[in-house]
Phi, psi and omega in degrees: 000140178240136182235127179269130178236123186196164171236143183216150176271184190286359175253006186082004179296141178231350181194156180219120181046046176078014180211172179285140188279001181225166170238107181234093183304329189289324181289325176301316170302318176294316178303306184301315174300317181288333186256344184301128177089359184239147171289137183258126176257130183203163174281169184294323179295326168295319178301312181298340182285340179292140170294332180196168183293134187275139189283162176065014181210142173275135176264114173251127190237133176264110179208153176276355184276116172295332180293321179297309184302318179298317183308316187258014190294326183268002186267111188287346179268357181226121181250129182245131178248128193254013172198154180301330180294317177295326178299310184296325180287333177291310175306308174310313178294339187238028184303333181265014175247147173276118182251136169256111182272125191241007175119170014262198192308321179289325177286318180297324179291323173300325186258358187310326181275008184234358173296129177264329175224152168238126174249095177256132170247128181251123184265122187275067179195166181242141179227154170300140184207154162239008178223132188231152179288131179291155185300130177242135175283101186285342174304332180291343195238155164256130176287123183248338179202143175218135184222109191266147181224142175270165176301157178208187183305324180266329186237107184279004180229144176294153177211168179222134171266121179240138178235121181246145175235143179290140175293140182248000000 
């Protein structure tokens, strides 16, 4: 099962210069809750945006770089896949596992027709960005939960956590 986990602003922005364009601690906590214990599938640039390996999760990185693959060959917390075919084979071998696809945009686009669940945070603000979430056909999904939050001392923007399940 493939679950997309991401945050976007009200214009669909998801990144700026390889990082999130905002600081929203509640979303980071939500991301941790949704991904803990599950392999996280991501592109190399998304992986590079992390300050360190995240605990409790295997980092599955899609990249064409053989050098990158060699760098992490002995790390049991990082699995490097060097082609879309290798990713598809890995996903097929792990079909009974919830895999959290966490970005970037090209990975989301690649897997859009295969996502079973969507865990989206919508930040009710607009930010400067250079990366946007690819279009998703929300008609293929049912909204199963939505939780709105107002700004507070730690989170300066209003936001909504949304959960979608693919229709069958």
